C-alpha positions in Angstrom: 0.3 -21.1 -2.6 2.4 -18.9 -0.3 2.7 -21.7 2.3 3.8 -24.3 -0.4 6.3 -21.9 -1.9 7.8 -21.1 1.5 8.0 -24.7 2.6 9.6 -26.0 -0.6 11.9 -23.0 -1.1 13.6 -23.5 2.1 13.6 -19.8 3.2 15.3 -18.5 6.3 14.0 -19.6 9.5 12.3 -16.4 10.2 9.9 -17.3 7.4 8.6 -20.0 9.9 7.2 -17.2 12.0 5.3 -16.0 9.0 4.1 -19.5 8.2 2.8 -19.9 11.8 0.7 -16.8 11.7 -0.1 -15.8 8.1 -1.7 -12.6 9.4 -1.3 -9.1 8.3 2.1 -7.6 9.1 1.9 -4.4 11.1 -1.2 -5.7 13.0 0.4 -8.7 14.8 2.6 -7.2 17.4 2.6 -4.4 19.9 3.4 -1.0 18.9 5.4 0.2 22.0 5.5 3.9 22.8 5.4 5.0 19.2 4.6 8.7 20.1 7.7 9.0 22.2 10.0 7.9 19.4 8.4 9.9 16.6 7.4 8.1 13.4 10.2 8.2 10.7 9.3 8.9 7.2 9.2 6.0 4.9 10.1 5.8 1.2 10.8 2.7 -0.9 13.9 3.0 -3.0 13.9 -0.5 -4.4 11.4 -3.3 -5.1 11.1 -6.5 -7.1 14.4 -8.0 -5.8 13.4 -11.5 -4.9 13.5 -12.5 -1.1 15.8 -10.3 0.8 17.3 -11.7 3.9 20.1 -9.2 5.0 22.0 -6.1 3.9 25.2 -4.3 4.6 27.1 -1.3 3.0 30.4 -1.9 1.2 31.6 1.7 2.0 32.3 2.4 -1.6 28.8 3.4 -2.8 27.1 0.0 -2.7 24.4 -1.5 -0.6 24.9 -5.4 -0.5 21.9 -7.6 -0.6 21.5 -11.3 0.5 18.9 -12.6 -2.1 17.3 -16.0 -1.4 15.6 -18.2 -3.9 12.2 -19.5 -3.8 13.2 -22.5 -5.7 15.1 -24.1 -2.7 18.5 -23.6 -4.2 20.5 -20.8 -5.6 20.8 -17.3 -4.2 23.3 -14.4 -4.6 25.0 -11.5 -3.0 23.7 -8.4 -5.0 24.8 -4.8 -4.9 22.4 -1.8 -5.1 23.8 1.7 -6.0 22.1 5.0 -5.0 20.8 5.3 -8.6 19.0 2.1 -8.4 21.2 -0.1 -10.5 21.4 -3.7 -9.3 24.2 -6.1 -10.0 25.4 -9.5 -8.9 28.6 -9.6 -6.8 28.8 -13.4 -6.7 26.4 -16.4 -6.4 25.9 -17.5 -3.0 23.8 -20.5 -2.0 20.9 -19.5 0.4 22.7 -16.4 1.9 22.2 -15.0 5.3 24.0 -12.3 7.4 26.6 -10.1 5.8 29.6 -8.5 7.4 32.0 -6.0 5.5 35.6 -5.7 6.5 37.6 -3.6 4.2 37.4 -4.9 0.6 36.0 -8.3 1.8 32.4 -9.2 2.5 31.8 -12.2 4.7 28.3 -13.8 4.1 26.6 -16.8 5.5 25.6 -19.6 3.1 23.2 -22.5 3.6 20.7 -20.5 5.6 17.7 -22.9 4.9 14.8 -24.3 6.8 15.6 -27.7 5.5 19.2 -27.5 6.9 17.7 -26.3 10.3 14.9 -29.0 10.5 17.3 -31.8 9.5 20.2 -30.5 11.5 22.5 -30.8 8.3 25.9 -29.3 8.5 26.0 -27.9 5.1 26.3 -24.1 6.0 29.4 -21.9 5.7 30.8 -18.5 5.9 32.0 -17.3 2.5 34.5 -14.6 1.8 33.9 -12.4 -1.1 36.5 -10.1 -2.6 34.5 -6.8 -3.4 37.1 -5.9 -6.1 37.3 -9.2 -8.1 34.3 -11.1 -6.8 36.4 -14.0 -6.1 34.7 -16.3 -3.5 36.4 -18.5 -0.9 35.2 -20.5 2.2 36.1 -18.9 5.4 34.5 -21.6 7.6 32.4 -24.6 6.9 30.5 -27.4 8.7 27.8 -24.9 10.2 24.2 -25.7 10.7 21.7 -23.1 9.2 23.9 -19.9 9.9 21.5 -16.9 9.9 22.9 -13.9 11.5 26.7 -13.0 11.3 29.0 -10.8 13.2 32.9 -10.3 13.6 34.5 -9.5 16.7 37.7 -7.5 17.2 40.1 -10.5 17.1 38.6 -11.6 13.8 36.5 -14.4 15.2 33.0 -14.8 13.9 29.7 -15.5 15.5 26.7 -17.0 13.7 23.1 -17.5 15.0 20.6 -20.1 14.3 16.9 -19.8 15.1 15.6 -23.2 14.2 16.6 -26.9 14.9 17.9 -29.0 17.8 20.1 -26.3 18.9 19.4 -22.5 18.4 22.3 -21.1 20.4 25.1 -19.1 19.0 28.3 -20.4 17.6 31.7 -18.7 17.8 34.4 -19.6 15.1 38.1 -18.5 15.2 39.3 -16.2 12.6 40.9 -19.0 10.6 37.6 -20.9 10.4 38.3 -23.4 13.2 37.3 -24.2 16.8 33.7 -23.7 16.5 32.1 -23.8 19.9 28.9 -22.5 21.7 28.5 -18.9 22.8 26.0 -17.8 25.5 24.3 -21.3 25.3 21.4 -20.1 27.5 20.2 -17.8 24.5 17.9 -19.7 22.3 16.2 -19.0 18.9 19.0 -16.6 18.1 18.9 -14.5 15.0 20.2 -10.8 14.6 23.7 -10.0 15.7 25.5 -6.7 16.1 28.8 -5.9 17.8 29.2 -2.7 19.6 32.9 -1.6 19.8 32.2 1.2 22.4 30.5 -1.1 25.0 32.4 -4.2 23.8 29.1 -6.1 23.7 27.5 -8.4 21.2 23.7 -7.8 20.8 21.4 -10.6 20.1 17.8 -11.0 19.1 15.6 -13.9 19.7 12.9 -14.9 17.2 10.6 -17.6 18.6 11.2 -17.3 22.3 7.7 -16.5 24.0 9.0 -13.2 24.7 11.0 -11.1 22.4 14.6 -10.6 23.9 17.4 -8.2 23.0 20.4 -9.8 24.9 23.8 -8.3 25.3 27.1 -10.5 25.8 30.1 -8.9 27.2 32.9 -10.3 25.0 35.5 -9.8 27.7 33.7 -12.0 29.9 31.5 -14.3 27.6 30.8 -17.0 30.2 28.9 -14.4 32.3 25.1 -14.5 31.8 23.8 -12.0 29.2 21.9 -8.9 30.1 18.5 -8.9 28.6 15.8 -6.4 27.6 12.3 -7.8 26.8 10.0 -6.2 24.3 6.2 -6.3 24.6 4.2 -8.8 22.7 4.2 -12.6 22.1 7.5 -13.5 20.6 6.6 -15.5 17.5 4.1 -12.8 16.6 6.8 -10.1 16.7 9.4 -12.6 15.2 12.4 -10.3 15.9 14.8 -10.6 13.0 18.2 -8.8 12.4 19.4 -5.7 14.3 22.0 -3.0 14.1 23.6 -0.2 16.1 22.6 3.4 15.2 24.8 6.4 15.2 23.0 7.2 18.4 24.3 4.2 20.2 20.9 2.6 20.2 20.0 -0.8 19.1 17.5 -1.0 16.0 15.8 -4.3 15.5 13.2 -5.5 12.8 10.2 -7.3 13.9 9.5 -9.6 10.9 5.8 -10.6 11.3 4.8 -7.5 13.3 6.2 -5.4 10.4 8.0 -3.0 12.5 11.4 -1.4 13.3 12.0 -0.8 17.1 14.6 1.5 18.7 16.1 0.1 22.0 18.3 2.0 24.5 20.6 -0.7 25.6 21.5 1.2 28.8 18.1 2.0 30.0 15.9 -0.7 28.3 13.6 2.1 27.0 12.1 1.1 23.6 9.9 2.8 20.9 8.7 2.0 17.5 10.1 4.2 14.7 8.2 2.6 11.9 5.4 0.2 11.3 3.4 -1.3 8.3 6.8 -2.7 6.9 5.6 -6.3 5.9 8.0 -9.1 6.7 11.0 -6.7 7.4 14.3 -8.7 7.8 17.1 -6.4 8.4 18.1 -2.8 9.0 21.4 -0.8 8.6 22.2 2.8 8.6 23.7 4.3 5.6 27.4 4.4 4.7 29.5 5.5 2.0 28.9 7.7 -0.9 25.2 8.4 -1.8 23.7 6.8 1.4 22.5 8.9 4.2 24.2 7.9 7.5 21.3 9.2 9.6 18.7 7.1 7.5 18.0 3.5 8.2 17.5 1.1 5.2 15.3 -1.9 5.8 15.0 -5.1 3.6 12.0 -7.4 3.5 11.1 -11.0 2.2 8.9 -9.0 -0.4 12.1 -7.9 -2.1 11.8 -4.2 -1.1 14.4 -1.8 0.4 12.8 1.0 2.4 14.5 4.1 3.6 13.5 5.5 7.1 14.4 9.1 7.7 14.0 10.7 11.2 
């Protein structure tokens, strides 16, 4: 039943890693150096919220959630408040990555297995006014846009981890001029821009080895630097990632059910939490009511988990 629903529902491409294994999360991948990191405390702060692909904080007391639909169509940008109240910001078809800039949330639409497998350019970046809920199209003609980042010049980068081309795409701030970025990277997924290092960090999902790559945006044609995590790539299924307040990269391993901390300068890595089934995305708290030192993790099972050092 799980296989049939996932295939017909057209979930995000990371679901494919789950379908390829269908083994218990938390046992699939390696648990690198967990003692050195220290295991963070876990608490579930929300559950039963459909299939959650991504999250971001709006800076005004809300946690934004990309909620996919198992029916294969539909979806929405939801808003969770610290007291547990959930509301709908706007309907978004098959939403993916979220980036908040001021009073605007940018969110990918069309992040489906169907679009990836058929190479259909029905994806877009939608701009959502967080005050009014008004939705406009910021960019269109994209193929299964999954992860999303915005660079200092206002341009966007989207990832794609399934299909004929799984490299990154960079799009100008006005929604035009889409072109490949770092084409040597494949099965790209999570994206996070680090303004202090002026680097874009990228995770790969279905490569044989799990890679965290760093692209220098001042020299984007240069080969990205790479950090490799232990374990077979698809059995980790690295998903979204973020920058922590300590300057480290934190990445969710979807099938392995873990969150791993990576020092981008030394390559040292350690697991801060495991037994997080089908974890999809991680962000540190921002705004009223959300702890900036805690990491919040979404999952395909509709949960939001707080990780506290």
